[in-house]
OpenMM code with the backbone's topology and positions (N, CA, C; nanometers):
from openmm import Vec3, app, unit

residues = "GLU ILE THR ALA VAL ASP VAL SER ARG PRO ARG LEU ASP ALA MET ARG ARG ASN PHE ALA ARG GLY PRO ARG THR ALA ARG ILE GLU CYS VAL LEU ALA ASP ALA THR ASP LEU PRO PHE HIS ASP ASP PHE ASP LEU ILE LEU CYS ASP ALA PRO CYS SER GLY THR GLY THR LEU ALA ARG ASN PRO GLU ILE LYS LEU ARG LEU LEU ASP GLU ASP PHE GLN ARG GLN GLN GLN ARG GLN ILE ALA ILE LEU ARG ALA ALA TYR ARG VAL LEU SER PRO GLY GLY HIS LEU ILE TYR SER THR CYS SER LEU GLU PRO GLU GLU ASN ALA SER VAL ILE GLU SER PHE LEU GLN GLU GLU SER SER ALA ARG LEU HIS ASP MET GLY GLU ARG LEU LYS THR MET ARG GLN GLU GLY ILE LEU HIS PRO GLU GLY ALA GLU LEU LEU ARG ASN HIS ALA LEU ARG GLY SER TYR LEU GLN THR LEU PRO GLY VAL LEU PRO CYS ASP GLY PHE PHE ALA ALA MET LEU THR ARG THR".split()
positions = [
    Vec3(0.0835, -0.1186, 0.0000),
    Vec3(0.0000, 0.0000, 0.0000),
    Vec3(0.0869, 0.1233, 0.0000),
    Vec3(0.0487, 0.2204, -0.0807),
    Vec3(0.1212, 0.3466, -0.0907),
    Vec3(0.0238, 0.4595, -0.0623),
    Vec3(0.0682, 0.5548, 0.0185),
    Vec3(-0.0093, 0.6745, 0.0449),
    Vec3(0.0731, 0.7933, -0.0015),
    Vec3(0.0196, 0.8701, -0.0935),
    Vec3(0.0874, 0.9891, -0.1450),
    Vec3(0.0150, 1.1121, -0.0909),
    Vec3(0.0921, 1.2082, -0.0402),
    Vec3(0.0347, 1.3290, 0.0191),
    Vec3(0.0920, 1.4510, -0.0500),
    Vec3(0.0047, 1.5463, -0.0823),
    Vec3(0.0495, 1.6747, -0.1350),
    Vec3(-0.0510, 1.7811, -0.0933),
    Vec3(-0.0025, 1.9028, -0.0769),
    Vec3(-0.0886, 2.0145, -0.0383),
    Vec3(-0.1553, 2.0784, -0.1599),
    Vec3(-0.1059, 2.0438, -0.2788),
    Vec3(-0.1570, 2.1017, -0.4029),
    Vec3(-0.2489, 2.0028, -0.4748),
    Vec3(-0.3740, 2.0431, -0.4952),
    Vec3(-0.4672, 1.9563, -0.5672),
    Vec3(-0.4206, 1.9298, -0.7109),
    Vec3(-0.3740, 2.0319, -0.7859),
    Vec3(-0.3265, 2.0023, -0.9221),
    Vec3(-0.2106, 1.9021, -0.9243),
    Vec3(-0.1155, 1.9129, -0.8322),
    Vec3(-0.0049, 1.8153, -0.8293),
    Vec3(-0.0567, 1.6767, -0.7915),
    Vec3(-0.1512, 1.6712, -0.6990),
    Vec3(-0.2079, 1.5423, -0.6594),
    Vec3(-0.2848, 1.4797, -0.7756),
    Vec3(-0.3599, 1.5618, -0.8510),
    Vec3(-0.4314, 1.5112, -0.9680),
    Vec3(-0.3338, 1.4589, -1.0736),
    Vec3(-0.2227, 1.5310, -1.0937),
    Vec3(-0.1205, 1.4854, -1.1894),
    Vec3(-0.0601, 1.3535, -1.1418),
    Vec3(-0.0384, 1.3415, -1.0109),
    Vec3(0.0150, 1.2174, -0.9546),
    Vec3(-0.0813, 1.1014, -0.9819),
    Vec3(-0.2104, 1.1253, -0.9611),
    Vec3(-0.3106, 1.0210, -0.9874),
    Vec3(-0.3061, 0.9762, -1.1334),
    Vec3(-0.2966, 1.0736, -1.2248),
    Vec3(-0.2906, 1.0392, -1.3678),
    Vec3(-0.1653, 0.9563, -1.3973),
    Vec3(-0.0525, 0.9934, -1.3388),
    Vec3(0.0708, 0.9180, -1.3600),
    Vec3(0.0590, 0.7765, -1.3045),
    Vec3(0.0010, 0.7639, -1.1862),
    Vec3(-0.0174, 0.6306, -1.1280),
    Vec3(-0.1090, 0.5450, -1.2152),
    Vec3(-0.2119, 0.6057, -1.2732),
    Vec3(-0.3078, 0.5315, -1.3554),
    Vec3(-0.2422, 0.4758, -1.4818),
    Vec3(-0.1365, 0.5398, -1.5305),
    Vec3(-0.0685, 0.4942, -1.6529),
    Vec3(0.0227, 0.3748, -1.6286),
    Vec3(0.0662, 0.3567, -1.5059),
    Vec3(0.1613, 0.2498, -1.4760),
    Vec3(0.0921, 0.1221, -1.4330),
    Vec3(0.1711, 0.0183, -1.4159),
    Vec3(0.1141, -0.1083, -1.3676),
    Vec3(0.0674, -0.0929, -1.2233),
    Vec3(-0.0446, -0.1512, -1.1904),
    Vec3(-0.1010, -0.1411, -1.0559),
    Vec3(-0.0572, -0.2623, -0.9753),
    Vec3(0.0552, -0.2491, -0.9089),
    Vec3(0.1037, -0.3581, -0.8252),
    Vec3(0.0747, -0.3313, -0.6783),
    Vec3(0.0260, -0.2112, -0.6480),
    Vec3(-0.0033, -0.1757, -0.5097),
    Vec3(-0.1270, -0.0868, -0.5065),
    Vec3(-0.1921, -0.0856, -0.3938),
    Vec3(-0.3029, 0.0066, -0.3744),
    Vec3(-0.2428, 0.1435, -0.3415),
    Vec3(-0.2831, 0.2464, -0.4174),
    Vec3(-0.2291, 0.3803, -0.3989),
    Vec3(-0.3425, 0.4737, -0.3589),
    Vec3(-0.3227, 0.5395, -0.2464),
    Vec3(-0.4196, 0.6378, -0.1985),
    Vec3(-0.3547, 0.7752, -0.2055),
    Vec3(-0.4217, 0.8705, -0.2667),
    Vec3(-0.3725, 1.0079, -0.2759),
    Vec3(-0.4514, 1.0940, -0.1782),
    Vec3(-0.3788, 1.1671, -0.0928),
    Vec3(-0.4404, 1.2447, 0.0137),
    Vec3(-0.3995, 1.3913, 0.0002),
    Vec3(-0.4994, 1.4789, -0.0047),
    Vec3(-0.4756, 1.6230, -0.0060),
    Vec3(-0.4578, 1.6684, 0.1381),
    Vec3(-0.3361, 1.7113, 0.1731),
    Vec3(-0.3091, 1.7522, 0.3115),
    Vec3(-0.1802, 1.8330, 0.3174),
    Vec3(-0.1693, 1.9122, 0.4220),
    Vec3(-0.0462, 1.9848, 0.4519),
    Vec3(0.0466, 1.8873, 0.5236),
    Vec3(0.1669, 1.8714, 0.4725),
    Vec3(0.2598, 1.7729, 0.5288),
    Vec3(0.3087, 1.8097, 0.6681),
    Vec3(0.2845, 1.9314, 0.7141),
    Vec3(0.3219, 1.9667, 0.8515),
    Vec3(0.2163, 1.9215, 0.9510),
    Vec3(0.1006, 1.8782, 0.9009),
    Vec3(-0.0100, 1.8360, 0.9865),
    Vec3(-0.0777, 1.7152, 0.9229),
    Vec3(-0.0087, 1.6035, 0.9230),
    Vec3(-0.0585, 1.4838, 0.8546),
    Vec3(-0.1817, 1.4268, 0.9253),
    Vec3(-0.2815, 1.3868, 0.8489),
    Vec3(-0.4075, 1.3381, 0.9062),
    Vec3(-0.4086, 1.1885, 0.9355),
    Vec3(-0.2941, 1.1317, 0.9709),
    Vec3(-0.2845, 0.9880, 0.9899),
    Vec3(-0.2610, 0.9547, 1.1360),
    Vec3(-0.3095, 0.8375, 1.1732),
    Vec3(-0.2805, 0.7824, 1.3050),
    Vec3(-0.2056, 0.6508, 1.2901),
    Vec3(-0.2010, 0.5998, 1.1676),
    Vec3(-0.1342, 0.4732, 1.1405),
    Vec3(0.0168, 0.4928, 1.1372),
    Vec3(0.0863, 0.3841, 1.1586),
    Vec3(0.2314, 0.3870, 1.1473),
    Vec3(0.2708, 0.3403, 1.0077),
    Vec3(0.3680, 0.4082, 0.9500),
    Vec3(0.4181, 0.3751, 0.8173),
    Vec3(0.5557, 0.3110, 0.8311),
    Vec3(0.5817, 0.2085, 0.7516),
    Vec3(0.7101, 0.1383, 0.7545),
    Vec3(0.8190, 0.2126, 0.6779),
    Vec3(0.7795, 0.2831, 0.5740),
    Vec3(0.8751, 0.3546, 0.4899),
    Vec3(0.8116, 0.4855, 0.4456),
    Vec3(0.8849, 0.5947, 0.4632),
    Vec3(0.8344, 0.7267, 0.4246),
    Vec3(0.9400, 0.7960, 0.3396),
    Vec3(0.8982, 0.8475, 0.2248),
    Vec3(0.9808, 0.9362, 0.1456),
    Vec3(0.9316, 1.0768, 0.1739),
    Vec3(1.0143, 1.1546, 0.2377),
    Vec3(0.9826, 1.2923, 0.2724),
    Vec3(1.0579, 1.3804, 0.1731),
    Vec3(0.9975, 1.4040, 0.0585),
    Vec3(1.0571, 1.4855, -0.0471),
    Vec3(1.0137, 1.6288, -0.0200),
    Vec3(1.0937, 1.6994, 0.0581),
    Vec3(1.0545, 1.8297, 0.1121),
    Vec3(1.0602, 1.9409, 0.0075),
    Vec3(0.9665, 2.0359, 0.0164),
    Vec3(0.9754, 2.1534, -0.0704),
    Vec3(1.1040, 2.2287, -0.0363),
    Vec3(1.1669, 2.2843, -0.1388),
    Vec3(1.2974, 2.3483, -0.1171),
    Vec3(1.3180, 2.4591, -0.2197),
    Vec3(1.4343, 2.5199, -0.2130),
    Vec3(1.4700, 2.6280, -0.3058),
    Vec3(1.4890, 2.5787, -0.4490),
    Vec3(1.5227, 2.4523, -0.4664),
    Vec3(1.5440, 2.3964, -0.5989),
    Vec3(1.6786, 2.4318, -0.6597),
    Vec3(1.7755, 2.4745, -0.5775),
    Vec3(1.9048, 2.5160, -0.6321),
    Vec3(1.9799, 2.4030, -0.7017),
    Vec3(1.9441, 2.2810, -0.6767),
    Vec3(2.0067, 2.1692, -0.7466),
    Vec3(1.9629, 2.1585, -0.8915),
    Vec3(1.8593, 2.2339, -0.9288),
    Vec3(1.8077, 2.2295, -1.0663),
    Vec3(1.8364, 2.3591, -1.1423),
    Vec3(1.9304, 2.4400, -1.0930),
    Vec3(1.9606, 2.5688, -1.1571),
    Vec3(1.9975, 2.5551, -1.3045),
    Vec3(2.0649, 2.4478, -1.3410),
    Vec3(2.1035, 2.4300, -1.4816),
    Vec3(1.9801, 2.4262, -1.5721),
    Vec3(1.8731, 2.3663, -1.5237),
    Vec3(1.7485, 2.3582, -1.6018),
    Vec3(1.6532, 2.4729, -1.5719),
    Vec3(1.6702, 2.5366, -1.4556),
    Vec3(1.5789, 2.6426, -1.4114),
    Vec3(1.6581, 2.7639, -1.3623),
    Vec3(1.7304, 2.8335, -1.4517),
    Vec3(1.8164, 2.9438, -1.4077),
    Vec3(1.7402, 3.0601, -1.3442),
    Vec3(1.6105, 3.0695, -1.3691),
    Vec3(1.5313, 3.1790, -1.3110),
    Vec3(1.5217, 3.1697, -1.1592),
    Vec3(1.5519, 3.0530, -1.1028),
    Vec3(1.5463, 3.0351, -0.9570),
    Vec3(1.6355, 3.1370, -0.8873),
    Vec3(1.7553, 3.1604, -0.9417),
    Vec3(1.8486, 3.2511, -0.8742),
    Vec3(1.7989, 3.3952, -0.8751),
    Vec3(1.7072, 3.4284, -0.9629),
    Vec3(1.6536, 3.5643, -0.9691),
    Vec3(1.5457, 3.5893, -0.8642),
    Vec3(1.4852, 3.4830, -0.8151),
    Vec3(1.3756, 3.5004, -0.7187),
    Vec3(1.4118, 3.4634, -0.5750),
    Vec3(1.5274, 3.4025, -0.5545),
    Vec3(1.5667, 3.3607, -0.4199),
    Vec3(1.6262, 3.4751, -0.3394),
    Vec3(1.5846, 3.4845, -0.2142),
    Vec3(1.6407, 3.5805, -0.1200),
    Vec3(1.7064, 3.5031, -0.0067),
    Vec3(1.8034, 3.5633, 0.0611),
    Vec3(1.8715, 3.4965, 0.1721),
    Vec3(1.7737, 3.4452, 0.2771),
    Vec3(1.6714, 3.5252, 0.3074),
    Vec3(1.5764, 3.4855, 0.4120),
    Vec3(1.4893, 3.3661, 0.3706),
    Vec3(1.4841, 3.3356, 0.2414),
    Vec3(1.4064, 3.2205, 0.1951),
    Vec3(1.4608, 3.0894, 0.2529),
    Vec3(1.5929, 3.0820, 0.2691),
    Vec3(1.6524, 2.9578, 0.3186),
    Vec3(1.6113, 2.9297, 0.4628),
    Vec3(1.6066, 3.0311, 0.5469),
    Vec3(1.5640, 3.0132, 0.6857),
    Vec3(1.4161, 2.9744, 0.6916),
    Vec3(1.3343, 3.0403, 0.6098),
    Vec3(1.1907, 3.0093, 0.6050),
    Vec3(1.1692, 2.8660, 0.5577),
    Vec3(1.2398, 2.8265, 0.4517),
    Vec3(1.2284, 2.6893, 0.4010),
    Vec3(1.2730, 2.5897, 0.5070),
    Vec3(1.3837, 2.6191, 0.5750),
    Vec3(1.4359, 2.5278, 0.6754),
    Vec3(1.3329, 2.5025, 0.7857),
    Vec3(1.2669, 2.6067, 0.8319),
    Vec3(1.1675, 2.5890, 0.9374),
    Vec3(1.0522, 2.5010, 0.8887),
    Vec3(1.0082, 2.5219, 0.7663),
    Vec3(0.9005, 2.4383, 0.7106),
    Vec3(0.9487, 2.2941, 0.6913),
    Vec3(1.0712, 2.2766, 0.6449),
    Vec3(1.1252, 2.1418, 0.6239),
    Vec3(1.1357, 2.0652, 0.7559),
    Vec3(1.1789, 2.1329, 0.8609),
    Vec3(1.1862, 2.0674, 0.9920),
    Vec3(1.0462, 2.0294, 1.0397),
    Vec3(0.9483, 2.1170, 1.0183),
    Vec3(0.8097, 2.0861, 1.0581),
    Vec3(0.7557, 1.9660, 0.9804),
    Vec3(0.7869, 1.9583, 0.8523),
    Vec3(0.7434, 1.8446, 0.7701),
    Vec3(0.8124, 1.7168, 0.8163),
    Vec3(0.9409, 1.7253, 0.8439),
    Vec3(1.0156, 1.6084, 0.8914),
    Vec3(0.9598, 1.5595, 1.0250),
    Vec3(0.9292, 1.6506, 1.1162),
    Vec3(0.8696, 1.6120, 1.2452),
    Vec3(0.7370, 1.5392, 1.2244),
    Vec3(0.6519, 1.5956, 1.1395),
    Vec3(0.5198, 1.5358, 1.1158),
    Vec3(0.5326, 1.3971, 1.0535),
    Vec3(0.6236, 1.3822, 0.9586),
    Vec3(0.6437, 1.2511, 0.8950),
    Vec3(0.6982, 1.1508, 0.9963),
    Vec3(0.7916, 1.1948, 1.0777),
    Vec3(0.8517, 1.1048, 1.1766),
    Vec3(0.7489, 1.0571, 1.2790),
    Vec3(0.6517, 1.1420, 1.3121),
    Vec3(0.5477, 1.1052, 1.4084),
    Vec3(0.4668, 0.9841, 1.3630),
    Vec3(0.4541, 0.9644, 1.2317),
    Vec3(0.3739, 0.8520, 1.1815),
    Vec3(0.4612, 0.7358, 1.1326),
    Vec3(0.5913, 0.7434, 1.1577),
    Vec3(0.6825, 0.6352, 1.1221),
    Vec3(0.6794, 0.5281, 1.2300),
    Vec3(0.6625, 0.4041, 1.1898),
    Vec3(0.6558, 0.2949, 1.2867),
    Vec3(0.7938, 0.2674, 1.3463),
    Vec3(0.7994, 0.2119, 1.4670),
    Vec3(0.9287, 0.1713, 1.5235),
    Vec3(0.9975, 0.0734, 1.4275),
    Vec3(1.1244, 0.0985, 1.4008),
    Vec3(1.1979, 0.0170, 1.3049),
    Vec3(1.1794, 0.0615, 1.1612),
    Vec3(1.0895, 0.1576, 1.1392),
    Vec3(1.0643, 0.2079, 1.0043),
    Vec3(1.1734, 0.3024, 0.9579),
    Vec3(1.1797, 0.3203, 0.8265),
    Vec3(1.2814, 0.4063, 0.7648),
    Vec3(1.2155, 0.5283, 0.7022),
    Vec3(1.2836, 0.6413, 0.7131),
    Vec3(1.2382, 0.7661, 0.6536),
    Vec3(1.3524, 0.8224, 0.5702),
    Vec3(1.3240, 0.8508, 0.4438),
    Vec3(1.4209, 0.9155, 0.3549),
    Vec3(1.3804, 1.0618, 0.3450),
    Vec3(1.4718, 1.1501, 0.3833),
    Vec3(1.4506, 1.2942, 0.3681),
    Vec3(1.5291, 1.3366, 0.2450),
    Vec3(1.4623, 1.4034, 0.1507),
    Vec3(1.5313, 1.4433, 0.0283),
    Vec3(1.4884, 1.5823, -0.0162),
    Vec3(1.5795, 1.6479, -0.0871),
    Vec3(1.5494, 1.7759, -0.1512),
    Vec3(1.6235, 1.7803, -0.2848),
    Vec3(1.5873, 1.8782, -0.3669),
    Vec3(1.6642, 1.9062, -0.4889),
    Vec3(1.7400, 2.0372, -0.4680),
    Vec3(1.7899, 2.0549, -0.3473),
    Vec3(1.8654, 2.1742, -0.3092),
    Vec3(2.0114, 2.1380, -0.2865),
    Vec3(2.0979, 2.2355, -0.3079),
    Vec3(2.2403, 2.2200, -0.2778),
    Vec3(2.2768, 2.2909, -0.1480),
    Vec3(2.1801, 2.3560, -0.0851),
    Vec3(2.2056, 2.4415, 0.0307),
    Vec3(2.2099, 2.3614, 0.1601),
    Vec3(2.3169, 2.3757, 0.2386),
    Vec3(2.3258, 2.3029, 0.3661),
    Vec3(2.2117, 2.3380, 0.4620),
    Vec3(2.1600, 2.4609, 0.4545),
    Vec3(2.0483, 2.4998, 0.5416),
    Vec3(1.9243, 2.4147, 0.5181),
    Vec3(1.9092, 2.3626, 0.3972),
    Vec3(1.7914, 2.2832, 0.3623),
    Vec3(1.8183, 2.1332, 0.3690),
    Vec3(1.9416, 2.0976, 0.3947),
    Vec3(1.9809, 1.9575, 0.3887),
    Vec3(2.0382, 1.9097, 0.5217),
    Vec3(2.1690, 1.9066, 0.5330),
    Vec3(2.2330, 1.8545, 0.6543),
    Vec3(2.1882, 1.9297, 0.7787),
    Vec3(2.1693, 2.0606, 0.7699),
    Vec3(2.1272, 2.1379, 0.8876),
    Vec3(1.9888, 2.0966, 0.9359),
    Vec3(1.9005, 2.0627, 0.8444),
    Vec3(1.7667, 2.0149, 0.8822),
    Vec3(1.7787, 1.8832, 0.9581),
    Vec3(1.8569, 1.7911, 0.9037),
    Vec3(1.8738, 1.6603, 0.9675),
    Vec3(1.9407, 1.6749, 1.1037),
    Vec3(2.0473, 1.7524, 1.1103),
    Vec3(2.1194, 1.7698, 1.2368),
    Vec3(2.0317, 1.8350, 1.3435),
    Vec3(1.9534, 1.9328, 1.3051),
    Vec3(1.8613, 1.9966, 1.3993),
    Vec3(1.7579, 1.8964, 1.4499),
    Vec3(1.7027, 1.8174, 1.3584),
    Vec3(1.6031, 1.7170, 1.3949),
    Vec3(1.6622, 1.6119, 1.4886),
    Vec3(1.7824, 1.5648, 1.4576),
    Vec3(1.8460, 1.4619, 1.5408),
    Vec3(1.8739, 1.5124, 1.6828),
    Vec3(1.8997, 1.6409, 1.6974),
    Vec3(1.9224, 1.6973, 1.8301),
    Vec3(1.7966, 1.6954, 1.9158),
    Vec3(1.6807, 1.7055, 1.8525),
    Vec3(1.5557, 1.7091, 1.9290),
    Vec3(1.4863, 1.5741, 1.9390),
    Vec3(1.5227, 1.4792, 1.8543),
    Vec3(1.4527, 1.3492, 1.8515),
    Vec3(1.5502, 1.2370, 1.8846),
    Vec3(1.5481, 1.1942, 2.0103),
    Vec3(1.6455, 1.0939, 2.0562),
    Vec3(1.6211, 0.9540, 1.9991),
    Vec3(1.5012, 0.9270, 1.9495),
    Vec3(1.4739, 0.7937, 1.8953),
    Vec3(1.5116, 0.7807, 1.7476),
    Vec3(1.5608, 0.8879, 1.6865),
    Vec3(1.5976, 0.8848, 1.5444),
    Vec3(1.7452, 0.8481, 1.5290),
    Vec3(1.7717, 0.7587, 1.4356),
    Vec3(1.9084, 0.7179, 1.4046),
    Vec3(1.9371, 0.7464, 1.2579),
    Vec3(2.0518, 0.8078, 1.2313),
    Vec3(2.0941, 0.8381, 1.0955),
    Vec3(2.1690, 0.7186, 1.0377),
    Vec3(2.1296, 0.6773, 0.9182),
    Vec3(2.1997, 0.5691, 0.8483),
    Vec3(2.3144, 0.6266, 0.7679),
    Vec3(2.4185, 0.5484, 0.7526),
    Vec3(2.5306, 0.5837, 0.6671),
    Vec3(2.4919, 0.5472, 0.5239),
    Vec3(2.4810, 0.6470, 0.4377),
    Vec3(2.4392, 0.6207, 0.2999),
    Vec3(2.5431, 0.5389, 0.2236),
    Vec3(2.6693, 0.5449, 0.2632),
    Vec3(2.7712, 0.4603, 0.2010),
    Vec3(2.7416, 0.3135, 0.2242),
    Vec3(2.7015, 0.2802, 0.3467),
    Vec3(2.6634, 0.1417, 0.3779),
    Vec3(2.5377, 0.1021, 0.3020),
    Vec3(2.4441, 0.1964, 0.2895),
    Vec3(2.3200, 0.1679, 0.2167),
    Vec3(2.3498, 0.1411, 0.0698),
    Vec3(2.4386, 0.2205, 0.0097),
    Vec3(2.4772, 0.1976, -0.1299),
    Vec3(2.5386, 0.0590, -0.1468),
    Vec3(2.6238, 0.0210, -0.0524),
    Vec3(2.6877, -0.1106, -0.0564),
    Vec3(2.5827, -0.2218, -0.0523),
    Vec3(2.4855, -0.2093, 0.0372),
    Vec3(2.3779, -0.3080, 0.0483),
    Vec3(2.2960, -0.3139, -0.0801),
    Vec3(2.2617, -0.1963, -0.1347),
    Vec3(2.1816, -0.1927, -0.2577),
    Vec3(2.2575, -0.2560, -0.3739),
    Vec3(2.3883, -0.2390, -0.3782),
    Vec3(2.4678, -0.3027, -0.4825),
    Vec3(2.4660, -0.4544, -0.4643),
    Vec3(2.4858, -0.5007, -0.3407),
    Vec3(2.4867, -0.6446, -0.3128),
    Vec3(2.3517, -0.7088, -0.3443),
    Vec3(2.2422, -0.6349, -0.3216),
    Vec3(2.1083, -0.6879, -0.3488),
    Vec3(2.0693, -0.6756, -0.4950),
    Vec3(2.1547, -0.6166, -0.5766),
    Vec3(2.1249, -0.6018, -0.7187),
    Vec3(2.0320, -0.4863, -0.7498),
    Vec3(2.0070, -0.3997, -0.6524),
    Vec3(1.9199, -0.2838, -0.6745),
    Vec3(1.9948, -0.1764, -0.7537),
    Vec3(2.1232, -0.1615, -0.7247),
    Vec3(2.2079, -0.0665, -0.7974),
    Vec3(2.3087, -0.1423, -0.8831),
    Vec3(2.3275, -0.0959, -1.0038),
    Vec3(2.4319, -0.1513, -1.0899),
    Vec3(2.5660, -0.1197, -1.0250),
    Vec3(2.6623, -0.2122, -1.0302),
    Vec3(2.7922, -0.1877, -0.9669),
    Vec3(2.8591, -0.0570, -1.0103),
    Vec3(2.8501, -0.0229, -1.1398),
    Vec3(2.9116, 0.1021, -1.1865),
    Vec3(2.8404, 0.2236, -1.1293),
    Vec3(2.7068, 0.2183, -1.1210),
    Vec3(2.6299, 0.3284, -1.0633),
    Vec3(2.6605, 0.3454, -0.9157),
    Vec3(2.6693, 0.2340, -0.8449),
    Vec3(2.7016, 0.2382, -0.7022),
    Vec3(2.8396, 0.2990, -0.6805),
    Vec3(2.9340, 0.2627, -0.7668),
    Vec3(3.0703, 0.3158, -0.7541),
    Vec3(3.0740, 0.4650, -0.7851),
    Vec3(3.0013, 0.5074, -0.8868),
    Vec3(2.9934, 0.6513, -0.9180),
    Vec3(2.9377, 0.7295, -0.7991),
    Vec3(2.8291, 0.6806, -0.7417),
    Vec3(2.7700, 0.7490, -0.6268),
    Vec3(2.8659, 0.7484, -0.5080),
    Vec3(2.9293, 0.6343, -0.4837),
    Vec3(3.0241, 0.6240, -0.3720),
    Vec3(3.1387, 0.7240, -0.3888),
    Vec3(3.1905, 0.7374, -0.5107),
    Vec3(3.3057, 0.8235, -0.5356),
    Vec3(3.2713, 0.9715, -0.5478),
    Vec3(3.1479, 1.0021, -0.5905),
    Vec3(3.1173, 1.1419, -0.6231),
    Vec3(2.9978, 1.2016, -0.5504),
    Vec3(2.9252, 1.1231, -0.4707),
    Vec3(2.8043, 1.1780, -0.4099),
    Vec3(2.7959, 1.1593, -0.2587),
    Vec3(2.8857, 1.0846, -0.1995),
    Vec3(2.8803, 1.0665, -0.0537),
    Vec3(2.9405, 1.1877, 0.0148),
    Vec3(2.8675, 1.2409, 0.1110),
    Vec3(2.9126, 1.3527, 0.1937),
    Vec3(2.8886, 1.3112, 0.3378),
    Vec3(2.9856, 1.2458, 0.3986),
    Vec3(2.9656, 1.1912, 0.5324),
    Vec3(2.8606, 1.0820, 0.5258),
    Vec3(2.7570, 1.0936, 0.6074),
    Vec3(2.6482, 0.9949, 0.6075),
    Vec3(2.5403, 1.0257, 0.5043),
    Vec3(2.5566, 1.1346, 0.4317),
    Vec3(2.4541, 1.1815, 0.3377),
    Vec3(2.4918, 1.1496, 0.1939),
    Vec3(2.3894, 1.1538, 0.1087),
    Vec3(2.4090, 1.1428, -0.0351),
    Vec3(2.3781, 1.2802, -0.0931),
    Vec3(2.4700, 1.3369, -0.1699),
    Vec3(2.4509, 1.4691, -0.2305),
    Vec3(2.5082, 1.4668, -0.3709),
    Vec3(2.4205, 1.4651, -0.4708),
    Vec3(2.4684, 1.4703, -0.6088),
    Vec3(2.4898, 1.6157, -0.6481),
    Vec3(2.5854, 1.6374, -0.7353),
    Vec3(2.6167, 1.7726, -0.7818),
    Vec3(2.6077, 1.7766, -0.9336),
    Vec3(2.5358, 1.8748, -0.9882),
    Vec3(2.5306, 1.8874, -1.1337),
    Vec3(2.6710, 1.9143, -1.1876),
    Vec3(2.7012, 1.8560, -1.3009),
    Vec3(2.8330, 1.8731, -1.3602),
    Vec3(2.9323, 1.7676, -1.3154),
    Vec3(2.9092, 1.7091, -1.1986),
    Vec3(2.9953, 1.6013, -1.1496),
    Vec3(2.9354, 1.4677, -1.1928),
    Vec3(2.8046, 1.4557, -1.1758),
    Vec3(2.7298, 1.3390, -1.2232),
    Vec3(2.6265, 1.3887, -1.3245),
    Vec3(2.5812, 1.3032, -1.4147),
    Vec3(2.4866, 1.3478, -1.5177),
    Vec3(2.3431, 1.3576, -1.4641),
    Vec3(2.3248, 1.4460, -1.3649),
    Vec3(2.1917, 1.4631, -1.3057),
    Vec3(2.1870, 1.5980, -1.2339),
    Vec3(2.0694, 1.6323, -1.1844),
    Vec3(2.0539, 1.7515, -1.1027),
    Vec3(2.1190, 1.7288, -0.9667),
    Vec3(2.1215, 1.8331, -0.8876),
    Vec3(2.1708, 1.8223, -0.7513),
    Vec3(2.0599, 1.7770, -0.6585),
    Vec3(2.0858, 1.6707, -0.5861),
    Vec3(1.9891, 1.6169, -0.4912),
    Vec3(2.0602, 1.5847, -0.3611),
    Vec3(1.9816, 1.5818, -0.2541),
    Vec3(2.0309, 1.5458, -0.1220),
    Vec3(1.9409, 1.4360, -0.0668),
    Vec3(1.9991, 1.3413, 0.0046),
    Vec3(1.9181, 1.2382, 0.0710),
    Vec3(1.9855, 1.1953, 0.2007),
    Vec3(1.9027, 1.1757, 0.3000),
    Vec3(1.9451, 1.1213, 0.4289),
    Vec3(1.8422, 1.0165, 0.4674),
    Vec3(1.8878, 0.9124, 0.5378),
    Vec3(1.7971, 0.8043, 0.5793),
    Vec3(1.7984, 0.7941, 0.7316),
    Vec3(1.6793, 0.7999, 0.7895),
    Vec3(1.6620, 0.7887, 0.9340),
    Vec3(1.5823, 0.6639, 0.9669),
    Vec3(1.6081, 0.6080, 1.0837),
    Vec3(1.5301, 0.4958, 1.1361),
    Vec3(1.4773, 0.5345, 1.2731),
    Vec3(1.3542, 0.4930, 1.3005),
    Vec3(1.2958, 0.5144, 1.4324),
    Vec3(1.3259, 0.3921, 1.5181),
    Vec3(1.3923, 0.4145, 1.6322),
    Vec3(1.4262, 0.3010, 1.7200),
    Vec3(1.3133, 0.2731, 1.8172),
] * unit.nanometer
topology = app.Topology()
chain = topology.addChain("A")
for resn in residues:
    res = topology.addResidue(resn, chain)
    for name in ("N", "CA", "C"):
        topology.addAtom(name, app.Element.getBySymbol(name[0]), res)
């Protein structure tokens, strides 16, 4: 079972259309909600928290971003990202995994969010993404060459951070947390 949440009805409708085009191997429920105030009481085993961000990792494709960003936007985004992460973590089951991701290159929206959250949530454990890449390669989820590229060019401590121009993709950030 998959539950998809978005605050935007048009994005949720587009998500539904995309899901309808693919093979139906799981039951998918689309929920219109603010991610800082999730309407769930159930525990989820796996959560992808793809947080809204500045989008600086996509500047190559969206150069207009730099014209509209202000310094204070990063602090505002960070506060919202932490609120979204808290809400998602509240519905994560014990032993469950949460992936926090953005398409930002800014530490305020990435590592700083995770570090701030870890300081306030003692039951959260950060996974080493290098170990996760190794496991995914061993399980055949990642091609050995892809795993090696990520290991050599995208690991930043326990985090995964792709950089445009270094790898053939946009800039993305990912961290994996487990609830103990």
